[in-house]
LOGUSE-15682 format. One record per residue: residue in three letters; x, y, z of N, C-alpha, C in turn. Coordinates in steps of 0.1 Angstrom, whole numbers, plus 5000, padded with zeros to 4 digits. Atoms other than C-alpha are relative to their C-alpha. Layout:
<recs>
ALAXYZXYZXYZ
...
</recs>
This chain:
<recs>
MET498649955001437642275490500050154999
THR500049865001438542635496500850054988
ASP499349955012439742855467501550025003
GLN498649994997443042905486500849884997
ARG499350125003443942545479499849954985
ARG500450055013442242495445500950064989
VAL499249965012444342505412499449924989
ILE500550075012442942425378501149994990
PHE499050025010445242275352499349964987
ILE500550045013444342255315501249954992
VAL498950075007446542005296499449944987
GLY500450075012446541825263501150014989
ASN499049995011448341785230500050144995
SER500049865006449542115215499150024989
ARG501049975010447042285193498749935001
SER501250084998444142105208498950095007
GLY501049914995442242405222500250045015
THR499749974986443942445257499950155002
THR500049854998444342825252498550054999
MET501449955001440642875241499349965013
LEU500750044988439442665271500550085012
GLY499549914989441642875294499350135000
ARG500749875001440043185281498549995005
VAL501450034996436543035287500050005016
LEU500150004985437342955324500550135006
GLY499549874995439243285328498950115000
LYS501149915000435943465320499249995013
HIS500850024988434543325353500550115011
SER499749904990434343575382501049965010
ARG499150044990436543365404501349944994
VAL498950075006439043215379501050104993
HIS498949935008442343375367500849904992
THR499350095009443843205337501350064996
PHE498749965004447543235331500349964986
GLY499550055013449343215298500949885003
GLU499250124997451642915294501350045008
LEU498949974991454142935323501249914999
HIS498950105002456142615315500849985013
PHE499350024988457042565351500549855001
PHE499750145000456942185351500849964987
GLU499250055011459642035328501050114995
HIS499049905005461142375318500850065012
GLN499349954988461942505353500449895010
VAL499750114991461842185373499849864993
ASP500350135006462141815363499349915010
ALA500850084992460241525377500649965013
ALA499350044988462841415402500050115011
THR500149884990462841765418498750015006
VAL501449994995459041765421499849895010
CYS500350114992458841415435500850005014
ALA499250004987461641465461499750125008
ARG500249874994460341815470501450065005
SER498649964997464041915468500050145004
SER499849874994465142215488500850094990
TRP499349905008466242525468500450115009
PRO499549884993468342805483499150124997
LEU500949885001466443135488500250074987
GLU499749925012468143315460499549934987
LYS500450085012467343035435498550014999
ARG501549995001463643055445499650144996
PHE500349865004463743435441500150014984
THR499850005015465043385405498949934993
LEU501150085005462343125399498750095000
VAL501249924999459543365411500150124990
GLU499849895009461043655391499749954986
ARG500250055013460943435360498549984998
LEU501550035001457243335367499350144999
LEU500749865000456243705373500350064986
THR499749955014458043805340499149944990
THR500850075009456243535321498650045000
SER501449974998452843615336499750154995
ARG500349865003453143995331500450044985
ASP499449955012455344035300500049894988
GLY500050105010454943705281501149905001
PHE499050114999456843375278501350034994
PHE498749975008459443515254500750125006
ALA499449894994460243815276501249965009
LYS498950034992463643835292499850065014
VAL500149964986463943865330500950135002
VAL499249884996465044215341500349995014
PRO499750024986466944165373499550125009
GLY500549904990465244345402498750064997
LYS501349945004462144445382498949965009
TYR501150064992459844215403500649955013
ARG499450054987462144175433499150015012
ASP500949974988459744335458498949905000
GLU501250095001456844125446500449865002
ALA499550144997458943805446500249985015
GLU499850014985459743875483498649985006
ARG501450024994455943905490499549864997
VAL500550135004455243585471500749895010
LEU499350104992457943395491499850015015
ALA500249984986456943545524498949915006
ASP501150084995453843325526500249854997
VAL499750135004455543005515500449915012
GLU499650104990455642705538500949894993
GLY499150095006458642505527501050074991
ASP499049945008461742575507500249934986
ASP499950075012461042365476499350094989
PRO500549925011460242515441498549994998
VAL501550015002456642375440499250085009
SER500749914991455642555471500150154996
ALA499949875006457042875456499150034988
TYR500949995012455142815424498550015004
LYS501449994995451842755443499750145006
SER500149874994452343075463499950114989
PHE500149905011452943265430498750004993
LEU501250025007449843125414498850085007
HIS501149944992447543245442500350155002
TYR499749864999449343575446499650074988
GLU500349935012448943665410498550004997
SER501450005001445343555410499350105008
ARG500649904992444543775439500250144995
ARG499649875006446344065422499050034989
ASN501049985011443844015393498649995005
GLY501450004995440844015416499349865000
LYS500550145000440343635414500549925011
SER499650084989440643355438500549864996
ILE499650145005441243035417501050014988
PRO499150005011444343005395499849894990
CYS500150105010444142825362501250014991
GLU498750015008447342715344499749924988
GLN500350085012447042605308501349994991
THR498850045008450342465296499849864995
PRO500350135006449642175272500949885005
ARG499150114997452741975280500049955014
TYR500250054986451741945317499349865000
LEU500650135001449841635305501049895004
PHE499050104997453041445308500650015015
PHE499749984986453341565345498849995009
VAL501350014992449841485357500249935013
LYS499850074987450941235383500750095010
GLU499249914990453541475398499150125004
ILE500949894997450941755397499049965011
LEU501050054991448241555415500649975014
ASP499350044987450741425441500550135007
ALA499349884993452441765448499050115004
ILE501049894998449341985447498649945004
PRO501250064996446441835467498750064995
GLY501249935005444042105455499950014985
ALA499949995015444842045418498949914994
CYS500950095009442241925393500450034986
VAL499450005013443241855357498949984990
ILE500850025012441241905325500849974988
ASN499250045012442641725295499050024988
ILE500849985012441341835261500749934988
VAL499550085012441741615230499350044988
ARG500549955013441241705194500349904989
ASP499850095012440941515161501550024995
PRO498649995004444641445152500250074986
ARG499849945013444041555116499950165001
ASP500149854998442941905128501350055008
VAL498749964993446041905152501150014989
LEU499050005010448141815122500050124991
LEU500249885008446742095101500550135008
SER499749884991447142345130501550015002
GLN498550004998450742235137500750044987
LYS499449975013451542255100500050154997
ASN500149855002450442625100500450085012
LYS499849934987451542715135501150114998
TRP499049905002454642905122499450134995
ARG500649885005452243145105499450095010
ARG500649924990450843265138500650145002
ARG499249874999453543535138499450104991
PHE500549915011451843685107498550015000
LEU501550004999448243635118499550075012
GLY500449924989448143865147500849985013
ALA499250024988450543715173501450054997
LYS498749945004453343965166501049995011
ASN499050014989454943895200500849874998
ILE499350135002456143555187501350044992
PRO498749975007459943595177500149914988
PHE499850075012461043485143500649865003
SER499450124996463143215160499049895004
GLU501050094996460043065175499249954988
ALA500750045012458243065142500849894992
LEU499250105006461242875128500049875007
ARG500150134992461142625156498749934997
ALA501350065003457442565149500049934986
TRP499950065014458242495112500849885001
VAL499150124999461042255121499349895007
ASN500750104992458942075146499049924993
TYR501150065007456341985121500549894990
HIS500050115009456341645104498849915003
PRO501350084997453141435100500349885009
TYR499750114991454841135116500250045014
THR499749954986456241325146498750055007
ILE501249954993452941505153499049895003
SER500950114997450941195150500449915011
ARG499550084989453140995173499850085013
LEU500249934987453041275199498550005004
TRP501450004997449241285196499649875007
VAL500350144994449040905203500649995014
ALA499450004986451440955233499150075009
ALA500949924991449141225247498849925003
VAL501250084998446041005243500349895010
ARG499750114992447740705259500450055015
THR499649954986449140915288498750045007
ALA501349974993445641055295499249885004
ASN500750124997444140705294500449945014
ARG499550054987446240625325499350065012
PHE500749934989444240865346498549994999
GLU501450025001440840755335499449955013
GLY500650054987438640715366500550085012
ASN499549924989440740955387499050125002
PRO501049894997438241195404500550144998
ARG499449875002440641485399500550024986
PHE499649995014441141425362498849984991
VAL501150025010438741465333500450034986
SER499749975014438941455295498850054993
ILE501149955008436841645270500550014986
ARG499749985014436841645232499850144996
PHE500049865005437541975215498750024992
GLU501250005009434741895190498750015008
ASP501249994992432141845218499950145006
LEU500049874994433142175234499550104989
LEU500449915011432642355200498549984997
GLN501350035005429342185191498950015012
GLN500949994988427842185227500650095010
PRO499249924991429542475244499450025014
GLU500549974987427142555271499949875009
ALA500150124992426542195282501449955004
SER498650054997430342115280500650095011
VAL499449914989431342425301499349985013
GLN500750034988428642355326500549885007
SER499550124994429942005331501450025006
LEU498649974995433542135335499950095013
CYS500249924988432342395360499749915012
SER500450104989430742115381501249935004
PHE498850084997434041925379500950085009
VAL499049924993436142215392499450065012
GLY500749944988433542325418499750144999
ILE500549865001432342655404498750004993
THR501349985006429042785392500150054985
PHE499949965014428542825354499550144999
GLU500449875003428343185342499950024985
PRO500249995015426943265307501150084993
ASP499049925007429643525300501249924997
MET498950085003432143245300500249964986
LEU500050045015431143165264500450114991
LYS499749895008431943515252501550034999
VAL498649995002435543465243500450064987
PRO499649945013437443655215500449884991
GLN499650105009438043445184501450034995
VAL498649985004441843455183500849875002
GLY499250114998444643205182500049894990
SER500150105011443743005151501350024991
SER498950005010446642915127499550004986
ALA500650005014444142915098499650134995
GLY500549875005443143275097500450115010
MET499649894991443643625112499250005013
ASP500749984987442743695148498850104998
LYS501249915001439243855152499650035014
PRO500449974986439243985188498750075002
GLU501349934999436144195181498949905000
GLN501150105001434143875174500149915013
LYS500150074988433043705206499249874998
GLY500850125000431843345211500949894995
ILE499350115004433042995204499849974985
ASP500150025014433742935167499949864997
ARG500350145003432142605157500749964987
SER499450045013433742615123501449945001
ARG498650054998437142515138500049855002
SER500150154999435842155141500049954986
GLY499950065013436841945112500650084989
SER499549915010438842215094500949924990
TRP499150085009441141945079499249964987
ARG500950045012438141845056499950114989
ASN500149895010438342185039501350014992
GLY498849995007441842115026501250045009
GLY498949964992445342195038501049885003
LEU499250124998446641835043500149924987
THR499950095012448041625015499549865003
ASP500450134998446841275010501049915007
VAL498950074993450241155022500050035015
GLU500049964985450041355055498849935006
LEU501250064994446441225060500249855002
ALA499750144999447540865053500949965012
ILE499150024989450440885077499450015014
CYS500749974987448341035105499149895004
GLN501050114997445540775102500649875002
HIS499350134998448040485100500650005014
VAL499350004987449940595131498950005012
ALA500949984989446840695152498749924998
ALA501250075003444340435139499249955012
LYS500650064989443640265172499350115009
GLU500549894991443240595192498850084993
LEU501049935007441140755164498749935002
SER501250084998438640475167499450005014
SER500450004986438540465205499450135004
LEU500549874997437740835206498850054991
GLY501149975008435040825180500250074987
TYR499749935012436840985151500049904988
VAL500150095011436140835117501150024990
GLU498949995010438940755093499450044986
GLU500349965014438840905058500749904991
PRO499450095009439440655030501150074992
VAL498949945008442840735014501049894997
VAL499150105004445140524994501250074993
ILE498849945007448740624984501049894998
ALA498950095003451640444969501050005011
THR499050014989454240314994501250104998
TRP498849925002457040504977499750155004
ARG500449864997455140834983500150025015
ARG499849994985455040765021501450015003
TRP498650004997458740685021500650134996
MET499549875004459441005002499750115010
SER500449904989457641205029500949985012
MET499250024988459741035055501550034998
SER498649985004463041125037500650115008
GLY499549894992463341455056499849995015
PHE500350024986462241315089501250015010
ALA498850004991465641245104500650145002
PHE499449875000466941585095499250105009
LYS500849914992463941765110500149965015
VAL499950044986464141555142501350055007
LEU498749954995467841645147499950155003
VAL500149864998467242015142499050045011
ALA501049974989464142015164500649975014
LEU499350034987466141845192500950125004
LEU499149904997468742115190499350135004
LEU500749874997466242405190499149995013
ASN500850014988464342255219500849975013
LEU499150034988467342185242499750095012
ARG500149904989466742505262498650005006
ARG501449994996463042435267499649885010
THR500250114991463442135291501249995010
LYS498950024991465442065322500749864998
ASN499450145002466041695312499449954987
LEU500450045013465841615275499749854999
ARG500250155001466141235280498749975007
GLU501350034993463241235305498850054992
THR501149955008461141455282499749914988
LEU500250105011461641215253499449875005
ARG500550124995460940915275498550015002
ARG501449984997457541055286499250014987
ARG500849985013456441125250500149884991
LEU499850125008457740805234499349885007
VAL500850114994454940595249499949894990
LYS499950135008455140235236498749994992
GLN501150035008452840165207499649855001
ASP500550144999450839845213499749954986
</recs>
């Protein structure tokens, strides 16, 4: 497959290491990794992707300007009308078709070439729930799913709102608030289970592969070599020299390079209450076992579990309100994440 058709997607549950893996692949001489673009679900819904719906030219210009702004200035940056108009025209000049996915693919390759690379790599975690649409709409796509111990995910999500004060100063206060509201041990555990179950549907697909975050940390060279083989590139040692940033447990250390193995099993060092731990392990018991994670013995009184659930409904309601603008179709978003528990 030529680089002009190839696109790498890194997906997974939030706070599972997608950003770090994106940095690793982005160190390759041919791969350009984007920040989270949130094209699927935020800009287009599943029906639009499947139908390859036609969009008028001006709407596609607006889309590409949004993508260029996100890529250059960050996800939270506002679009300045006309700032990237000329480049949007160049992006759309090479597009075959008038649908948004074609415009998106053209943008990915345009921006990669601008950065001296030939293979775009998109790392937006929530794309896990759009894998079927991505594989169908983009023949050159390959998807890497990364899965992490749900207890570490829980701890990271619990502290995610702190990222604004640990080096990520570009995160608005409103986003820090949204991260705090989004957290509840039951919600995060259910979302983790939904992510695992969704990924299981693509097991055996030659264009989809899963990797455990812990395996990447403990065996970085072997893991990255395997992923390079999967996407069709040659492993380069410099890929492992990534800055140690993005953790919700400590300050960014961009001057320190390399994969930080200590991020594996952080929950064992404290940070989760026994109630949070019990809820997580109860909700995710089956998937924990199937992925080789060992449950920690913990016993709590039933009333303590119910006390923890007392604020659940309030947080869910506020979270829904704060997330309304982050999806094109809230009902479809919820349907994809509320995977039936067997």
